[in-house]
C-alpha positions in Angstrom: 74.4 -153.7 -99.2 71.9 -151.6 -97.5 71.8 -151.4 -93.7 70.7 -154.8 -92.4 70.7 -154.1 -88.7 67.4 -155.5 -87.3 66.2 -157.1 -90.5 65.0 -160.7 -90.5 66.3 -163.1 -93.1 66.0 -166.8 -93.8 69.3 -168.8 -93.4 70.4 -172.4 -93.9 72.7 -173.4 -91.0 75.8 -175.3 -92.3 78.2 -175.6 -89.4 79.2 -174.9 -85.8 81.7 -172.4 -84.6 83.5 -171.9 -81.3 81.4 -169.9 -78.7 78.1 -171.8 -79.1 77.1 -170.1 -82.4 76.3 -171.7 -85.7 77.4 -170.7 -89.2 75.4 -169.7 -92.2 76.0 -167.6 -95.4 74.1 -164.7 -96.8 75.1 -163.5 -100.3 78.5 -165.0 -99.7 79.0 -163.4 -96.3 79.5 -165.5 -93.2 76.7 -165.0 -90.6 77.2 -166.3 -87.0 73.8 -167.3 -85.7 72.7 -168.0 -82.1 70.0 -170.4 -80.9 70.2 -172.8 -83.8 72.3 -175.8 -84.9 73.7 -177.2 -88.1 71.1 -178.7 -90.5 68.4 -176.2 -89.7 66.7 -173.5 -91.7 65.8 -170.5 -89.6 64.5 -167.0 -89.7 67.2 -164.8 -88.0 67.4 -161.2 -87.0 70.6 -159.4 -88.0 72.1 -157.9 -84.8 75.5 -156.8 -86.1 76.4 -155.9 -89.6 79.4 -153.6 -89.0 82.1 -156.2 -90.0 82.9 -156.7 -93.7 83.9 -160.4 -93.1 81.0 -161.5 -91.0 77.7 -160.6 -89.4 75.9 -161.8 -86.3 72.2 -162.8 -86.0 69.7 -164.3 -83.5 67.2 -167.0 -84.4 63.6 -165.8 -84.1 61.9 -168.8 -85.7 62.7 -172.3 -87.1 61.5 -173.1 -90.6 63.0 -176.5 -90.8 64.2 -178.1 -87.5 67.1 -180.4 -86.9 66.2 -183.9 -85.6 68.5 -183.0 -82.7 66.5 -180.0 -81.6 64.5 -180.3 -78.4 62.5 -178.1 -76.1 64.9 -175.7 -74.3 65.8 -176.8 -70.8 65.4 -173.2 -69.6 62.2 -171.3 -70.4 64.1 -168.0 -69.8 66.3 -168.8 -72.8 63.7 -170.4 -75.1 62.9 -169.4 -78.7 59.6 -167.8 -77.7 61.5 -165.1 -75.7 62.6 -162.1 -77.7 66.4 -162.6 -78.4 67.3 -159.4 -76.5 65.6 -160.8 -73.4 66.9 -164.4 -73.5 69.0 -165.4 -70.5 72.6 -166.3 -71.3 74.5 -169.3 -70.0 72.6 -172.2 -71.7 73.3 -171.6 -75.4 73.1 -175.3 -76.2 70.0 -175.9 -74.1 67.8 -176.5 -77.2 70.0 -179.4 -78.4 69.8 -183.0 -77.3 72.7 -183.9 -75.0 74.5 -186.5 -77.2 74.5 -184.1 -80.1 75.8 -181.3 -77.9 78.9 -183.5 -77.3 79.2 -184.2 -81.0 79.3 -180.5 -81.8 81.8 -179.9 -79.0 83.9 -182.7 -80.5 83.9 -181.0 -83.8 85.0 -177.7 -82.3 87.9 -179.4 -80.4 89.2 -181.3 -83.4 88.7 -178.5 -85.9 90.5 -176.1 -83.6 93.5 -178.4 -83.2 93.5 -179.0 -86.9 93.4 -175.4 -88.0 95.4 -173.7 -85.3 97.3 -176.5 -83.7 98.2 -178.3 -86.9 97.3 -181.6 -85.2 95.0 -184.1 -86.8 93.3 -186.1 -84.1 89.9 -187.2 -82.9 88.3 -187.3 -79.5 85.1 -188.3 -77.7 83.5 -185.8 -75.4 82.7 -187.8 -72.4 79.7 -187.3 -70.1 80.2 -187.0 -66.4 78.5 -189.4 -64.0 74.8 -188.8 -63.5 74.4 -186.1 -66.2 72.5 -188.2 -68.7 70.1 -189.4 -66.0 69.5 -185.7 -65.0 69.1 -184.6 -68.6 72.2 -182.4 -68.2 70.6 -180.3 -65.5 71.3 -179.8 -61.8 75.1 -179.8 -62.0 76.2 -176.2 -61.1 77.4 -175.9 -57.5 78.0 -172.2 -57.9 75.9 -169.5 -59.5 76.4 -165.8 -59.7 73.3 -163.7 -59.7 73.7 -160.3 -61.2 71.6 -157.4 -59.8 69.8 -154.7 -61.7 69.7 -151.0 -60.7 67.1 -151.8 -58.0 69.1 -154.7 -56.6 66.9 -157.4 -58.0 68.7 -160.6 -59.0 68.8 -162.2 -62.3 71.1 -163.4 -65.1 72.8 -161.5 -67.9 71.0 -161.6 -71.2 73.0 -163.5 -73.8 76.1 -161.6 -75.0 75.3 -158.5 -72.8 75.6 -157.1 -69.3 71.9 -156.4 -69.0 70.2 -158.2 -66.2 67.1 -160.2 -67.1 64.9 -161.7 -64.3 64.4 -165.5 -64.3 62.0 -167.8 -62.4 64.3 -170.8 -62.1 67.9 -172.0 -62.5 67.7 -175.5 -64.1 71.4 -176.0 -64.4 71.9 -175.3 -60.7 72.3 -178.1 -58.2 69.2 -178.6 -56.1 70.6 -177.0 -53.0 71.8 -173.9 -55.0 68.4 -173.6 -56.8 66.5 -173.8 -53.5 68.8 -171.2 -51.9 68.8 -168.7 -54.8 67.0 -165.5 -53.7 65.4 -164.8 -57.0 62.6 -162.9 -55.6 64.6 -160.7 -53.1 66.4 -157.4 -53.6 69.9 -156.3 -52.5 70.1 -152.5 -53.1 73.6 -151.2 -53.4 75.2 -154.5 -54.2 76.5 -155.7 -57.6 76.0 -159.5 -57.3 75.1 -162.4 -55.1 76.9 -165.7 -55.3 75.1 -168.9 -54.4 77.1 -172.0 -53.7 76.7 -175.4 -52.3 80.1 -176.9 -51.2 80.5 -180.6 -50.5 79.9 -180.0 -46.8 78.0 -177.4 -44.8 75.0 -176.7 -47.0 74.2 -173.9 -49.3 75.3 -170.3 -48.6 75.1 -166.8 -50.1 77.9 -164.4 -50.6 76.4 -160.9 -50.9 78.7 -158.4 -52.5 82.2 -158.2 -51.1 81.9 -160.1 -47.8 84.9 -161.2 -45.7 85.7 -164.7 -47.0 85.2 -167.7 -44.9 86.7 -171.2 -45.3 84.8 -174.0 -46.8 85.6 -177.7 -47.4 85.3 -179.5 -50.7 85.7 -183.3 -50.8 87.2 -185.2 -53.7 87.3 -188.9 -53.2 88.9 -189.5 -49.7 90.6 -186.1 -49.7 89.4 -182.7 -48.3 90.4 -179.3 -49.7 90.1 -176.1 -47.8 89.4 -172.9 -49.7 87.7 -169.5 -49.4 84.0 -169.6 -50.1 84.5 -167.0 -52.9 87.6 -168.7 -54.2 87.9 -170.7 -57.4 86.6 -174.3 -57.5 85.3 -176.4 -60.3 81.6 -175.7 -60.9 80.3 -179.1 -61.9 79.6 -181.3 -58.9 81.7 -184.1 -60.5 84.4 -181.9 -62.2 87.0 -182.0 -59.5 87.0 -185.8 -59.2 86.8 -186.2 -63.0 89.8 -183.9 -63.6 91.8 -185.6 -60.8 91.4 -189.0 -62.6 92.0 -187.4 -66.0 95.3 -185.9 -64.9 96.4 -189.1 -63.2 95.6 -191.1 -66.3 97.4 -188.7 -68.6 100.7 -188.9 -66.7 103.2 -191.3 -68.2 104.7 -193.2 -65.2 107.8 -194.0 -67.3 108.5 -190.3 -67.7 107.7 -189.3 -64.1 110.5 -188.8 -61.6 109.1 -188.1 -58.1 112.4 -186.5 -57.1 112.5 -184.1 -60.0 111.3 -180.5 -60.0 107.7 -181.2 -60.8 105.4 -178.2 -61.3 101.7 -177.5 -60.9 101.1 -174.2 -62.7 98.0 -172.1 -62.1 97.6 -174.4 -59.2 94.7 -172.9 -57.3 94.2 -174.6 -53.9 96.3 -177.6 -55.0 93.7 -180.0 -56.5 95.8 -181.2 -59.4 99.1 -181.2 -57.4 97.3 -183.5 -55.0 96.2 -185.7 -58.0 99.9 -186.1 -58.9 100.9 -186.8 -55.3 98.2 -189.3 -54.8 99.3 -191.3 -57.9 103.0 -191.3 -57.2 103.2 -191.3 -53.4 104.1 -189.2 -50.4 107.6 -188.7 -51.5 106.6 -186.8 -54.6 108.2 -183.4 -55.0 105.9 -180.8 -56.6 105.6 -177.0 -56.5 102.2 -175.4 -57.0 102.3 -171.9 -58.4 99.3 -169.6 -58.1 98.9 -165.8 -58.3 96.1 -165.7 -55.7 97.8 -165.5 -52.4 94.8 -166.7 -50.4 94.5 -169.8 -52.6 98.3 -170.4 -52.1 97.8 -170.3 -48.3 95.1 -173.0 -48.6 97.2 -175.0 -51.1 100.0 -175.1 -48.6 97.7 -176.7 -46.1 96.0 -179.0 -48.6 99.4 -180.3 -49.8 100.8 -180.9 -46.3 100.7 -184.8 -46.8 103.6 -184.7 -49.2 106.9 -183.8 -47.6 108.3 -182.5 -51.0 105.2 -180.4 -51.9 105.1 -176.7 -51.6 102.9 -173.8 -52.8 104.2 -170.4 -53.9 102.4 -167.2 -54.8 103.3 -165.5 -58.1 102.4 -164.9 -61.7 103.3 -168.0 -63.6 105.3 -166.2 -66.3 107.3 -164.2 -63.8 107.9 -167.2 -61.5 109.1 -169.3 -64.4 111.4 -166.5 -65.6 112.9 -166.0 -62.2 113.3 -169.7 -61.5 115.1 -170.3 -64.8 117.4 -167.3 -64.2 118.4 -168.5 -60.7 118.6 -172.3 -61.4 121.9 -174.0 -61.0 123.0 -176.7 -63.4 121.7 -179.3 -61.0 118.4 -177.6 -60.6 118.1 -177.2 -64.4 118.6 -181.0 -64.6 115.7 -181.5 -62.1 113.5 -179.3 -64.2 114.3 -181.2 -67.3 113.5 -184.5 -65.6 110.3 -183.0 -64.2 106.6 -183.2 -65.1 104.5 -180.0 -65.5 100.8 -179.9 -65.0 99.1 -176.6 -66.0 95.5 -175.5 -65.9 95.6 -171.9 -67.3 92.7 -169.5 -67.5 90.4 -169.4 -70.5 92.9 -167.3 -72.5 95.4 -170.1 -72.3 99.1 -170.2 -71.2 100.3 -167.9 -74.0 103.6 -167.5 -75.7 105.6 -166.2 -72.8 104.8 -169.2 -70.6 105.1 -171.7 -73.4 108.5 -170.4 -74.4 109.8 -170.6 -70.9 108.5 -174.1 -70.5 110.1 -175.1 -73.8 113.4 -173.7 -72.5 113.1 -175.7 -69.3 112.3 -178.8 -71.4 110.4 -180.9 -68.9 109.9 -184.6 -69.7 106.1 -184.3 -70.1 103.4 -181.6 -69.9 99.8 -182.3 -69.0 97.7 -179.4 -70.1 94.1 -178.9 -68.8 92.2 -176.6 -71.1 88.8 -175.0 -70.8 89.0 -173.4 -74.2 89.8 -175.4 -77.3 91.0 -172.4 -79.4 93.4 -171.3 -76.7 94.6 -174.9 -76.3 95.2 -175.2 -80.1 97.2 -172.0 -80.2 99.4 -173.2 -77.3 99.8 -176.7 -78.8 101.2 -175.1 -82.0 103.7 -173.1 -79.9 104.8 -176.2 -78.0 105.2 -178.0 -81.3 107.6 -175.3 -82.5 109.6 -176.1 -79.4 109.7 -179.9 -80.2 106.7 -181.1 -78.1 104.1 -183.5 -79.6 100.6 -184.1 -78.5 100.3 -187.8 -77.8 97.2 -188.2 -75.6 93.8 -186.3 -75.5 90.6 -186.7 -73.7 87.6 -184.2 -73.5 84.9 -183.9 -70.9 81.5 -182.3 -70.9 81.9 -180.4 -67.7 79.3 -177.8 -68.8 76.2 -179.4 -70.3 73.8 -177.1 -72.2 76.6 -174.6 -72.8 79.3 -174.6 -75.5 82.1 -175.1 -73.0 84.2 -178.2 -73.0 87.3 -179.3 -71.0 90.2 -181.1 -72.7 93.2 -182.8 -71.1 96.3 -183.5 -73.3 99.8 -184.8 -72.7 102.7 -183.3 -74.6 106.1 -184.9 -74.8 109.4 -184.1 -76.5 
């Protein structure tokens, strides 16, 4: 076929794919199309025709709209903006909220079926207040990227080119008000805007020396660096605390066993385990960021058996297994593991080491359904079965979805 780069074609959209893109076919070839949704007919501009198996395209006009299409929540990403200038980060902003969750459900269940070899269903649950706010105003942290002149904006979709925006509708009110969209920061690379639970909004300009902030979850306070990792949605930390507590099987939990919290951050999920099973709970939180580990040690001080260690999870597991006595191995087998890996998933090395340890139950918190499905398949090879699943819409108007599963042997 002749060079199609930049050409506009009419496409019927038939499905949804992971990553916030929809699926169409052109002369038998798969085309991944942005800014549309299943059931629509659109005019799309081909942006990448280099692959033999699939092409990519951006919607430029809608011929036949889905009943689930709505006006985009962010004018900077709307259809009347040229695709190359559309702001990224709200790729589902043109879809009604309930249907966004339905599409996310399809992606989760399809991923588990195709890659995890697990047939299951799930409801993607809204977080408190999101429906009332129309899915906006939830981000407590926003990174503004800077152009060559130091002027802030957002990356254009699927690029690292800064586009300037007038507003940040997904940002919490305090973040949106503090965002210096009209200022300039020559010589810097980015500006972070955040609004912790206490202390008001603040800016982090470039690589400032970190200061400690406090986040509140229920009745508990967590200390962390202002530039450290924390869940972005204003209700996410509390939602995941309840989700992990609910996923744990009390009949399989031994508070005196060698319980683990992997990729533990500042101790949020270790604290969730401790709060459910009491001050005598033994749990070790493992995190590669030494500053986060320091905070975790303080945040977990209520539990006499809790500790936080710095180290890469795969290396720490390997060393722990190699040095474990027969008694310690028994405690690991009786233990519960909570893990919240990065978007790429835990991966084969970590999964294989956990299978060798053979803990009584594993609660896996996943921000990527494809990575989760791959890891579930690896756990299945080691004799673990997925027996509970819940999904949460922690990122309205984006394709991202959080899923919590329990695996038992």
